C-alpha positions as CSV (number, residue, x, y, z in Angstrom):
1,X,-28.5,19.2,-2.9
2,X,-30.1,17.3,-5.6
3,X,-26.7,15.8,-6.3
4,X,-26.3,14.9,-2.7
5,X,-29.8,13.5,-2.5
6,X,-29.3,11.5,-6.1
7,X,-26.4,10.1,-4.7
8,X,-27.7,9.1,-1.6
9,X,-30.6,7.4,-2.9
10,X,-28.2,5.5,-5.5
11,X,-25.9,4.2,-2.4
12,X,-28.8,3.1,-0.4
13,X,-30.5,1.4,-3.5
14,X,-29.9,-2.4,-4.1
15,X,-27.6,-2.8,-7.0
16,X,-28.0,-4.6,-10.1
17,X,-27.2,-8.4,-9.6
18,X,-25.3,-7.9,-13.0
19,X,-23.6,-4.8,-12.1
20,X,-20.0,-5.7,-11.3
21,X,-18.0,-2.1,-10.9
22,X,-18.8,0.5,-9.1
23,X,-17.6,4.2,-9.1
24,X,-17.4,5.8,-5.5
25,X,-20.1,8.5,-5.1
26,X,-18.8,11.7,-4.6
27,X,-21.0,12.6,-1.5
28,X,-20.5,9.2,0.3
29,X,-17.0,9.9,-0.4
30,X,-16.7,12.8,1.3
31,X,-18.6,12.3,4.2
32,X,-17.2,8.7,4.9
33,X,-13.3,9.8,4.5
34,X,-14.0,12.8,6.9
35,X,-15.6,10.4,9.4
36,X,-12.4,8.0,8.7
37,X,-10.0,10.9,9.1
38,X,-11.5,11.4,12.5
39,X,-11.2,7.5,13.6
40,X,-7.6,7.0,12.1
41,X,-5.5,8.6,15.1
42,X,-2.9,11.0,13.7
43,X,-0.3,8.9,15.5
44,X,-1.2,6.3,12.9
45,X,1.8,5.3,10.5
46,X,2.9,3.7,6.9
47,X,6.0,1.8,7.6
48,X,8.6,1.6,4.8
49,X,7.2,4.4,2.9
50,X,9.9,3.9,0.4
51,X,8.6,0.6,-0.7
52,X,5.0,2.6,-1.5
53,X,7.2,5.2,-3.3
54,X,8.6,2.3,-5.5
55,X,5.3,0.8,-6.2
56,X,3.9,4.0,-7.0
57,X,6.4,4.9,-9.3
58,X,5.6,1.8,-11.3
59,X,2.4,2.6,-11.5
60,X,3.4,5.9,-13.2
61,X,5.3,3.9,-15.7
62,X,2.0,2.2,-16.4
63,X,2.7,-0.9,-14.7
64,X,-0.2,-2.7,-13.4
65,X,-0.2,-3.1,-9.7
66,X,-2.1,-5.4,-7.3
67,X,-2.2,-4.6,-3.3
68,X,-2.7,-7.7,-1.2
69,X,-3.2,-7.5,2.8
70,X,-4.6,-8.9,5.7
71,X,-8.2,-8.5,6.7
72,X,-9.3,-7.1,10.3
73,X,-12.4,-5.5,9.8
74,X,-15.2,-4.0,7.3
75,X,-13.4,-0.7,7.6
76,X,-9.9,-1.9,6.3
77,X,-10.2,-0.4,3.0
78,X,-11.2,3.1,4.2
79,X,-8.4,3.0,6.6
80,X,-5.9,2.3,4.3
81,X,-7.2,4.7,1.6
82,X,-7.1,7.4,4.7
83,X,-3.3,6.5,5.2
84,X,-2.4,6.9,1.7
85,X,-4.0,10.0,1.4
86,X,-2.6,11.4,4.7
87,X,1.1,10.4,3.7
88,X,0.7,12.3,0.2
89,X,-0.5,9.5,-1.9
90,X,-3.9,11.1,-3.0
91,X,-3.6,10.1,-6.5
92,X,-2.8,6.3,-5.8
93,X,-5.9,6.3,-3.2
94,X,-8.3,7.6,-6.1
95,X,-7.3,5.1,-8.6
96,X,-7.5,2.1,-6.1
97,X,-10.2,-0.5,-7.0
98,X,-11.3,-2.5,-3.9
99,X,-12.2,-6.4,-4.6
100,X,-15.1,-6.6,-2.3
101,X,-17.5,-9.7,-1.3
102,X,-21.1,-9.4,-1.8
103,X,-22.1,-9.0,1.8
104,X,-20.5,-5.0,1.8
105,X,-23.6,-4.4,-0.7
106,X,-26.0,-5.3,1.6
107,X,-27.3,-2.7,3.9
108,X,-26.3,-0.9,6.0
109,X,-23.0,-1.7,4.7
110,X,-23.9,-1.0,1.1
111,X,-23.8,3.1,1.7
112,X,-20.1,3.0,3.0
113,X,-19.1,0.6,0.3
114,X,-20.1,3.2,-2.4
115,X,-17.2,5.6,-1.0
116,X,-14.9,3.3,-2.6
117,X,-14.2,2.2,-6.2
118,X,-15.2,-1.6,-5.9
119,X,-15.3,-4.5,-8.0
120,X,-18.0,-7.0,-6.6
121,X,-17.1,-10.7,-6.6
122,X,-19.3,-13.4,-4.9
123,X,-17.8,-15.3,-2.3
124,X,-17.8,-19.3,-2.1
125,X,-20.6,-19.3,0.4
126,X,-22.7,-16.6,-1.5
127,X,-26.4,-18.2,-1.6
128,X,-26.6,-17.6,-5.5
129,X,-27.0,-19.8,-8.4
130,X,-23.7,-21.5,-9.1
131,X,-23.7,-20.7,-12.8
132,X,-24.8,-16.8,-12.1
133,X,-21.9,-16.7,-9.5
134,X,-19.0,-18.1,-12.1
135,X,-20.1,-15.6,-14.8
136,X,-20.3,-12.9,-12.6
137,X,-16.6,-13.6,-11.2
138,X,-15.4,-14.1,-14.4
139,X,-17.0,-10.8,-15.3
140,X,-15.1,-9.2,-12.1
141,X,-11.9,-10.7,-13.5
142,X,-12.3,-9.0,-16.8
143,X,-13.1,-5.6,-15.3
144,X,-10.1,-5.8,-13.0
145,X,-7.9,-6.3,-15.7
146,X,-9.3,-3.7,-17.7
147,X,-9.3,-1.1,-15.1
148,X,-5.7,-1.8,-14.2
149,X,-4.5,-1.2,-18.0
150,X,-6.3,2.4,-17.2
151,X,-3.9,3.4,-14.4
152,X,-6.2,1.6,-11.7
153,X,-4.4,-0.3,-9.1
154,X,-6.4,-3.5,-7.3
155,X,-6.7,-4.0,-3.4
156,X,-7.3,-7.8,-2.5
157,X,-7.7,-9.4,0.8
158,X,-6.8,-13.0,0.0
159,X,-8.3,-14.3,3.0
160,X,-11.5,-13.7,1.7
161,X,-12.9,-12.5,5.2
162,X,-12.4,-10.7,8.1
163,X,-10.2,-12.4,10.9
164,X,-13.2,-12.2,13.5
165,X,-12.5,-14.4,16.4
166,X,-8.8,-13.1,16.9
167,X,-6.2,-10.9,15.2
168,X,-4.1,-13.4,14.0
169,X,-3.5,-13.7,10.2
170,X,-5.3,-16.8,9.1
171,X,-3.3,-17.7,5.9
172,X,-4.9,-21.2,5.1
173,X,-8.3,-19.2,4.4
174,X,-6.7,-17.6,1.3
175,X,-8.1,-19.4,-2.0
176,X,-5.3,-20.1,-4.3
177,X,-7.6,-19.1,-7.2
178,X,-7.6,-15.4,-6.4
179,X,-4.0,-15.3,-7.8
180,X,-5.9,-15.1,-11.0
181,X,-6.3,-11.0,-9.9
182,X,-2.2,-10.9,-9.9
183,X,-1.6,-11.7,-13.4
184,X,0.7,-9.5,-15.0
185,X,1.3,-7.5,-11.9
186,X,3.4,-6.4,-9.4
187,X,2.3,-7.3,-6.2
188,X,2.6,-5.5,-3.2
189,X,2.1,-7.2,0.1
190,X,0.7,-5.2,3.4
191,X,0.4,-5.6,6.8
192,X,-2.4,-4.2,8.7
193,X,-2.3,-3.7,12.4
194,X,-4.7,-1.9,14.9
195,X,-7.7,-1.7,12.5
196,X,-9.7,-4.0,15.0
197,X,-9.4,-1.2,17.8
198,X,-11.4,1.0,15.4
199,X,-14.1,-1.4,14.2
200,X,-14.3,-4.1,17.1
201,X,-16.3,-7.3,15.8
202,X,-19.6,-7.7,17.5
203,X,-20.0,-3.6,18.6
204,X,-22.0,-0.9,16.5
205,X,-20.1,2.1,17.4
206,X,-16.6,2.7,16.3
207,X,-13.6,4.0,18.5
208,X,-10.7,6.2,17.6
209,X,-7.2,4.3,17.3
210,X,-3.8,3.9,16.2
211,X,-3.1,2.0,13.2
212,X,0.1,0.6,11.6
213,X,0.4,-0.2,7.7
214,X,3.6,-2.0,6.6
215,X,5.1,-2.2,3.2
216,X,6.8,-4.9,1.6
217,X,8.6,-5.1,-1.3
218,X,6.8,-5.4,-4.8
219,X,7.1,-8.7,-6.1
220,X,6.9,-9.4,-10.4
221,X,4.3,-11.9,-10.5
222,X,4.7,-13.2,-13.9
223,X,8.5,-13.5,-12.9
224,X,8.0,-15.5,-9.5
225,X,5.8,-18.0,-11.5
226,X,8.1,-18.5,-13.8
227,X,10.7,-19.2,-11.4
228,X,8.5,-21.7,-9.5
229,X,7.7,-23.4,-12.7
230,X,11.2,-23.8,-13.8
231,X,12.2,-25.0,-10.7
232,X,9.1,-27.7,-10.5
233,X,8.3,-28.1,-14.1
234,X,5.9,-31.3,-12.9
235,X,3.4,-28.6,-11.0
236,X,0.2,-28.6,-12.1
237,X,-1.8,-25.2,-12.5
238,X,-3.3,-25.7,-8.9
239,X,-0.3,-26.5,-7.6
240,X,1.2,-23.7,-8.9
241,X,-1.6,-21.5,-7.8
242,X,-1.2,-23.1,-4.4
243,X,2.4,-22.4,-4.1
244,X,2.3,-18.7,-5.3
245,X,-0.5,-17.8,-2.8
246,X,1.6,-19.5,0.1
247,X,4.6,-17.5,-1.0
248,X,2.4,-14.3,-0.9
249,X,1.0,-15.4,2.5
250,X,4.4,-15.7,4.0
251,X,5.2,-12.2,2.8
252,X,2.2,-10.6,4.5
253,X,2.9,-12.5,7.9
254,X,6.4,-11.4,7.9
255,X,5.4,-8.0,8.1
256,X,3.0,-8.5,11.0
257,X,3.8,-7.6,14.5
258,X,4.1,-11.0,16.9
259,X,0.6,-10.6,18.1
260,X,-1.1,-10.6,14.3
261,X,1.0,-13.0,12.8
262,X,0.1,-16.7,11.9
263,X,1.8,-19.2,14.7
């Protein structure tokens, strides 16, 4: 009981502003994923599991993996992990690091966030000192690279925030600088659909719902970057990042059903 109490206090305590990497707390994880398993209907599916098997094999071969997905709710990370666990990829789920914005470390979301392995980043609108934000985001990038070398994979939501007013994907919201997390990785696009039914925007209570997660083909990021640079050697670094991000957003968009797709 003392362990549970200690972890509960740790999960609701305001984190150190300089802390970047947060390991999941065992008690939080057990309770939150028990709850998530009740909310994510058994009719929920992962499509093209063969692509997931392919990326998991690459991970087992010590290759760095970065998953990228559209973003519908604050529960997306938990829903994705629940589907991985349910489909036999427990080890992959345990070794998933979620890139999380500073808002998810505020109360009351903080308690749920601490059920995941996370790296905290400060988003552009974060109301903190710019130099401190730059320093901490640089540290977050180094932590991501370090953890990938030790068998962990990253999950990034390039839109940077949830699609609040509608469910349609918003590629224009993606910051090209986010591609720095893709370096030396195989990038795996994901299309998430139905999560907004479980956690509707503006409502406190969650509802049981059916979710579909569609897997794309893994992309060798460095190979793709070389191909773009060879085809257009005049590209600046920023232009190359924009071109790469556009390609990844196009791939996510293609995985989504029409009502979620960017028009």
